[in-house]
C-alpha positions as CSV (number, residue, x, y, z in Angstrom):
1,M,-91.6,203.5,-70.0
2,K,-94.2,201.9,-72.5
3,T,-97.7,202.7,-72.4
4,R,-100.2,200.0,-72.6
5,V,-103.1,200.0,-75.0
6,Y,-106.2,198.3,-73.7
7,K,-108.8,196.8,-76.3
8,T,-112.3,197.3,-75.5
9,K,-114.2,194.0,-75.3
10,Q,-117.3,193.7,-77.8
11,Y,-120.4,192.3,-76.0
12,D,-123.5,190.9,-77.7
13,P,-126.3,193.3,-77.0
14,R,-128.8,190.5,-76.9
15,D,-126.9,189.1,-73.8
16,L,-126.3,192.6,-72.1
17,A,-130.1,193.1,-71.6
18,D,-130.5,190.2,-69.8
19,L,-127.9,191.3,-67.1
20,I,-130.1,194.3,-65.8
21,I,-132.9,193.1,-63.7
22,K,-134.9,196.2,-62.7
23,P,-134.3,199.8,-61.7
24,V,-134.6,200.5,-57.9
25,V,-136.8,203.2,-56.9
26,T,-136.5,204.0,-53.3
27,E,-136.2,207.4,-51.6
28,K,-132.3,207.1,-51.5
29,A,-132.2,206.2,-55.2
30,T,-134.6,208.9,-55.9
31,I,-132.3,211.7,-54.4
32,Q,-129.2,210.2,-56.2
33,M,-130.9,211.0,-59.5
34,A,-130.3,214.6,-58.8
35,Y,-126.6,213.8,-58.9
36,N,-127.0,211.9,-62.1
37,K,-126.7,208.4,-60.5
38,Y,-129.0,205.8,-61.1
39,V,-129.4,202.4,-59.3
40,F,-130.1,199.2,-60.8
41,D,-130.6,195.6,-59.6
42,V,-128.1,193.3,-61.8
43,K,-127.4,189.7,-62.1
44,P,-124.6,188.4,-59.6
45,K,-122.3,187.4,-62.2
46,A,-122.4,190.8,-64.1
47,T,-119.0,192.8,-64.1
48,K,-118.6,196.5,-64.1
49,P,-117.6,196.7,-67.8
50,E,-120.7,194.4,-68.7
51,I,-123.0,196.7,-66.7
52,K,-121.6,199.8,-68.2
53,A,-121.9,198.2,-71.8
54,A,-125.5,197.2,-71.1
55,I,-126.7,200.6,-69.8
56,E,-125.1,202.4,-72.6
57,S,-126.8,200.1,-75.1
58,L,-130.2,200.1,-73.4
59,F,-130.5,203.7,-72.8
60,D,-128.2,205.5,-75.2
61,V,-126.1,207.3,-72.8
62,K,-122.5,207.8,-71.6
63,V,-121.6,206.1,-68.5
64,V,-118.8,207.7,-66.4
65,K,-118.4,205.3,-63.5
66,V,-120.1,202.1,-62.1
67,N,-120.1,201.3,-58.5
68,T,-121.5,197.7,-57.4
69,L,-122.3,196.2,-54.1
70,N,-123.7,192.8,-52.8
71,P,-126.7,193.4,-50.3
72,T,-126.8,190.8,-47.5
73,R,-129.1,188.0,-48.0
74,K,-132.5,188.4,-46.0
75,K,-134.5,185.6,-44.6
76,K,-138.0,184.7,-45.9
77,R,-140.5,183.0,-43.8
78,V,-143.5,181.1,-45.2
79,G,-145.4,179.1,-42.3
80,R,-142.8,177.1,-40.5
81,F,-140.2,177.0,-43.4
82,I,-137.3,179.5,-43.5
83,G,-135.6,180.4,-46.5
84,Y,-133.9,183.4,-48.2
85,K,-134.8,186.1,-50.7
86,A,-133.1,185.7,-54.2
87,L,-129.8,187.0,-54.6
88,H,-129.0,190.0,-56.6
89,K,-126.2,192.6,-57.1
90,R,-126.8,196.5,-56.9
91,A,-125.1,198.8,-59.3
92,I,-124.9,202.6,-58.9
93,V,-124.3,204.1,-62.4
94,T,-123.1,207.6,-62.8
95,L,-123.7,209.2,-66.2
96,A,-121.9,212.0,-68.1
97,E,-123.0,215.5,-67.7
98,G,-126.4,216.2,-69.8
99,D,-127.2,212.6,-70.1
100,E,-130.3,211.3,-68.2
101,I,-132.5,208.1,-68.1
102,I,-136.0,208.6,-68.1
103,L,-137.6,205.5,-66.1
104,F,-141.1,206.7,-66.1
105,P,-141.9,208.5,-69.4
106,E,-145.7,208.9,-68.7
107,V,-145.5,210.2,-65.1
């Protein structure tokens, strides 16, 4: 049986920085930091390998696993007009043992 050799795709670091929108700081996300998992909002077109490459290049860490989910859109009402909040994808990134991301260095 033949073994396949997969080539890792090279990504432009300038494009990768635009994929990450913001870190998510909620009670649940803060609890997951104890398990070396960090939560980020990313652009909806971002794929798991792109998210992994972006986090590794931005924070100089080793990413073990990336889980993504698309939260449901929420309605936003302004006066009598009803619209929706902007779409985003949420990524839960698991880091290797010993690595960490310092989101708030001054605190």
